[in-house]
N, C-alpha and C positions, 0 to 999 in steps of 0.2 A: 574577713578575715575580722577579729574583737581589739577593740580598747579596755585594753586591762587593766587594773590598780589590785597592787601586791604590797601585802602590806608582812612586815616581819621578813623583808629583802636581805637583810644583814644575818637574817639564821641561816641554821643547819639545809632545812628542804627548800626556804625562799630562795636560800642564793645558790639554790642548785635547780628550781624551777626558772627561773626570768630567762635562765639560755633558749630550756625547753620554748618557751614559750615563744622569744625573738626568733628562734629557726623554723618555729609554726608561721612565720608573718605576722605576729597578732603585732601592735603598738602596746607598748607597755607603760609605766609610769609606776615609780613607788616612793616607798616615804619611809623617812631614816630621821632621827632624832638630831643629827649630824651626817647631812652628806658628804662631807670631805672624808668619813671611813670608808666612803664606797668609791674613792678614787683611783686604786689598783686594783678593782675588780675588772674579768676582761671586756664587760658586758656595761663596762658604765656610759660613753660614749650613745651608747644606743636605747636609753631608756631616757626618759623625764624625773625629774628626781624633786619631790616636795618636801620641804626640812619639817620638823617639827613633831610634837608629840602626839602619839593617835588617837590621845585621852581629849586631848583639843578636838572642840566641833569647826572650827574656822578650818581646822588644817584637813580634818576627816572628808569637809566637804571638797577641800580644794583637791585633794586627791580621787573622789569621786566625780568630780563635775566632768561630763560629757563620758564617760567613762560606760562600757557595756558588763561587764561582768570585774569582783573585787575579789580577790583572794585575802581571807582571814587565816595566816599563818601565824601570829602573834599567842604567846605562850610567856605571862611571864615571871613563872616556876622560882627562877632563880633569881630572883630581886627581894624576895626576902617572906616573909610568912603573912604579912596580907596581899600573898599574889592575885587570888582570886578576886576581892575589890577592885584591884588593876585594871585585873582582867576584865570583869563586870563594866570598868567606866567608859573603857576601848570597842568594847562591843555594843551599849547602849548607843556612840557616837558613829561609829561604822555606819550599823545599823540605820542610825538617825536619816545620816550622809546620803547612804545610798538610797534610801527611799526618796527623800527631799530631790536627789538629782537625776533620780528614773535608772539607777541600776535597773540591767534587766536579773541580774542573779547574783549572787553572794555563792562562794564556793570556802565551805569552810574543816577546814580539818583537825578532827577533833583521837579521841580512843575510844580502843574497844572496852568497854565494861562487862562486867556480872549484871544480873538482878539484882535486887536491894540493894544493902544499904551501900553504899562507895565512899572512897578515900578521900579528902579533902581536894586533892589534885584532879579525880577525875568527876569530881561532884561540880568543881567547878567547869572544867572541859564541857558539860551535860548543859550548865548553866548558859555558860555562852552562847551556848546553838540556839538557846532557848529567845534568847534575848535577840539575838538576829534574826531568829523569825516571826516572834512578833515584830519587828520594822513592819511587814506585809510585802518585803520582798521575798521572792523564793529562793530559800537554799538548799543547797546540796550539799549536808554535812558528810563527808567520809570518815568513818571509823577507823582506825589502823590500831596495832597493838605494835611492839617492837619491832622498831625500823632498824635493818642489818644493812648497814654499808659502811665505808670506812670511814673515821669521823663522827658517829653517831652514838650518844648518851648511850644506848643499851651495848652498841656491841663492844666502845670502849669498858661499859661495865663489866662484860661477862669477857673480854682478851684481860682483863689484867686481873680480875679473880682467877682465870685459870693461870696466865703465867706465873704471878707470884707463888700459890701454891700448892706444892703437889698433893696433900692431903687437905681437907678442910671443913671445919664442924659449918653446919650450912643451918640457917630455918627454915621453916617448913612448907615455906613457900618454895622454895626447889623443887618440889613437890608435885606442885601444879602444871597444869598443861597447859602452853602459850602458842600461839599459831603465827609467828613473828613474820615478815613480810619484807621482802630486800627493796631498800632504797627506791631502785631502778623502775620498779612496779608501783611505786607508790607516787612518783613521778608522771607514770605513763596516767593513770587517772586522774591525777591531779591535772594534768596539761587535756587530755581530754575532752575536762568536763569545762574547758572553755568554749565548745562546740554547741554544748546543751541547750535546747530550749525550754526551760523547767515550766510550769503553769502553777505550781506548789512548791511550796519543800517537802524533802524526802530525805531519809538516813539512810545509809549504804555500809555494810562493815565491808571493808575491804583487807586480804590477808595471804599469806604464801601457800602453796599449794598443802604443808605435812606440819604434822602438830607435836611437839617434842616438850616435856619438861624443862623448866628452868636446867636441873643438873644435865640430861641428855643436851641441851645445846652448849655448856662446857664440855662435855667430854667432846662432843663431836670437832668446836672448836679445837681443842687440842690435838684432833689426829688432823687437822687441816693445816696448822702451824708445825706440825712435825712433834709435838711434846706429847710426855705420856700421861693419859688419860687420869685426873685426877681422880683422888676419892674423895667423895662426897657425904657427908655424915648429917645429915637433918639428926638437930637437936630442939625437942620443944620448949627448951626455955628459953632459945632468942627471939626476943620478942623482936616485932617489926621496929619498933625505937633501938635497941642494941643491934639488930642487922644492920638498919643506915650507918652507926657510928661505924661497924665494921667494913661496911661499905666505903664509907669516907678515908678509914686509913687506909685500905687495902687499893681501891682504884683512884684515880685524876675525880670523880665526881664529889664536887666539894658536898659538905652535911646539908646545905640549905637546897641542895638538889635530889640526892640521896634520900632524905626523909620521904618525900611525897613519892619517888617512883620507888622504896619498899613499899609504901603503904599502898599503894597499886597493883602490887603483888600477889595481894593477898589470898585470889582466888584464880578459879581458871580464867584463862583471857582468850577466848574464843569466837572464830564468824561463827555467828547464828543462823545464816542465809548466805546463798548467791544471788540476790536480788543484784547487784552491782553488774552483771552480765548484763539485764535489762536494759543498761543505761551507757555502759560500756563494754563490750568486747574486750575480754583478758590483752596482753601480747601476742603480736601474731606469733613469736617461738612459745609462747606460753608462761607459764606464772614461773618465777626462779625458787627452784628450792635450798632450802638454807646451806644447806655443803657451799653449794655454789655460789653462791651471796659472801658466804664468810671468803672462798677462794678468790673473786673477785675485792673484797675489801682490802685484801691480804697483797696481790697484786697493785693495786693501787697506791698502799703503804710503802713497798718495795719498790716501786717506782717513783717514789715523788710525785704523785699526781693527785692527792686531795686536794679534788677542790675547795670545800669547805667541813670544817667542823662545830661540835656543840658549844667546844669552848670558846668559838668566835662569835657567835652571837653574845650581842649586848643586853644584860637585864636592863630592865625598862629602869629601873631604881638604884640602879650603879652609880657614882657621882662621875660626871666625866667629864670635871673640868679641866682645860690641857694645863700644862706649867705657865702661869703666867709669864713677859717680859722680864727680864732683869730688873728696868726702873720700874714697876709695879711691885715689888720687892717689899720696897722703904714703908718702915713703919710696922714691921710684924718680921719675926723670930723666921731665920733661915739657917740652916743648919748644911753644911756644903762640905764634903770631901772630894778633892780637886784632885786631879793627878794628871799631869802633863809626859809626853812621851816623844823622842823622835824615832824613827826610821827611814832607812835607805829603800824601805817598800815603796812602789806607786802610792797615790789616795785610794784609786780601784782597787788595788791586791788589796791597801789596809783594811774596807770597808768590806769590800767580801768576808773577811774573817769576821768581824763584826758581824755582819749580818746573820753568821751563822751561831749565832750566840744561844745559849739552853738546850731542853730537849739532851738528846743524845749527846750533844756536843759539850754540853756544860758550861762552865762560865769561869775558865783558864786558870783557877787557884781553887785550892782550899776545897776537893767536892764534897770530902765529910761535912765540913761547917757547913755550904749548902743543901745537903739532903739534911741536916739535925733542924737547919732551920723550917725547911718544909714539914719534916715530920711534926713539929714543935705549932706553923700554921697549922696545919690537918686536926691539930688535935686541939684548939680551938675553934674549930669549923671554918678555917677559913680555904685556900683550895690550892697550899702545898704547890711543891712543883711536878705534878704529876701530867698537869693537862699538855706538858709536852710542845707541839707545837704544828702545826698544817703542813709547812714544807719541811724540806731537812737545810736549803739552802738562800731559800730566797723568802724575802718578808712585803706584808701589806699591811698598809695601813689598819688597824684593828684586829690583826691577828695577835691572840693569844702566847704567849712566850712563856710557859713553867705558868710565874704568878703576874706573871706585867702584862703589859696592853701595849702594841704600836701605838704609841700616840702620835709622833710624827716620823716623819722619813721623809729625808730628800737623797736620796740615792750617791753614795761617792761622799758626800759631805755631813749627814745626821740620822740619828739614829735614838731618839727619845724614848724608854721605855715608864711607863706609869703604873705603878704596885698594885697588887689588884690583892696581897694577904693581908693581913689582921694587923694594923698598925695601930697606934695612938699618935694619928699624923697624917697628912699624906705624903711619898716618894716615888721619887723617877730615877730612873740613871740614865743616863748620858752621854753619849759618842759625836764628838765633832771631827774631823780629819779636815786638814786643810795643806795646800803640798807646800812643799819647803826644798827648792830648788828640783833635786830627781827623786827628791823623798817627797815625805811626809812629817808631818804635825798631829799628836793623837791625844786629843780634851777630853778626859773622861770625869764627869761630874756623878757625885750623888748627892740629891737634894731630899731635904728632910725640912717640909713643915710642921712640926712639935703641937699636939693639940697638950694645952697647960704643962702642966707640972710632970706628968707621967711621961707624955710626951718627951721632954727633956732627959727627963730618966734613961729613956728607953735608949737614944741617941747617948747619950755618955756609957753606956754597960757595952755598947756594941764597939765602941771608939778602938780598941784596940786591935778586933777581931777585922774590923776596918781597914786598922794599918795594913795589916798584913793581906789581909783579900785584895781589897783595890789596889795597893801596890805592884802585884804580882800577877793581878788580874793584866793589865795595861801596857806590863813588861811582855809578859806571854802574849798578847794576841799581837804585838808588833813583831812578837820574833817567830807566830807562825806565819805571818803576813811573807815576811822575808826572805824563810825556810821554805815556801809556797814558789 
């Protein structure tokens, strides 16, 4: 059994890989910027956690010390326009630390890419692999295309494009051929890579058993989901930039992620050879075809068993400072909308309703106003309301809930959501529940730290809507708890 260090453990792939490695009997250490964000994951007590920034060489050394294998699964594409520079710093730190600490091998998940000129996103992926290889530690680079699974960015992009529009004008890249891989097969290759004894760095493509155009992926998804096949109309006038704006508006994928994703779809994205079979045999049951992968993803969503989502990953450059405690607010401008309500329902019953907020459930009041604000956020490059939730009923620390992030969660007592929408300041939505005899007292607070005059004007402009929305929200959530 190996001693394994995993970067990107809060991400879509990393969060699913860790339990697979543990199941194989490996010892696992993970690195995260905020250890508390892993508090609620099922495998937290089975791993060692290093807290810090991956670009910090000291933290990278702490992660790599006494480890046999390091998994490099970090990609900061959602962190801003300079994601390539951030990824380069992280790769340099990990490569240097791995060499210094005597790590046996590095496993790096990269992307399939065509020959010739690459998009900034794919060029960054290649550069990261080259930096890791230059460390002198043998590197296995697994190059995958679209990963299809419940909650993956590729699957959510296909799903929302297909669900929303029965007919769609599309960019020319929808006719490019792609070779998607089911997330279970990607995890198979990653898990088995821990047992390899590499003497030199190797790169291998991984993909599913079938090749389709992007338009065919949408049509096949529609059949699996029970929808009418969309009419796809490729238009040469839709440039990559315009197509990214379209993806941003129609899907949950924010503009910062849509642009590099769309840029990477301008060419065929296919497995060039089957050399991976010489290192790691395919799963015993064979590789999963696209239709089966879609069906499995839909089943997990229906059963509310989605383990991780693309939205659950914390972008490396997203501010993540928690809300200061109330005494620390002295000396700064703080704007608050506070509401209280009493309920005959127990604290547990009230909190179960609070915990279901967002996603398909909505916010208990003025649904159209929330959707309008979400659209406005999308138009200026924000995340909007489309990210939804990982689970319909339960929350974990770090979960994305539409444009919010679960910052604090004390089951039965406290839920605090930090806004990740575009605002001229920092915003939170907080719910506290306390017992009151046989019933409960609910305190709901919308908290805003404005940035300059624009932030104050923003809050004042929304104050009339807040007066309606937040008053109805607390009243209706307590009423639902009593009805339950």
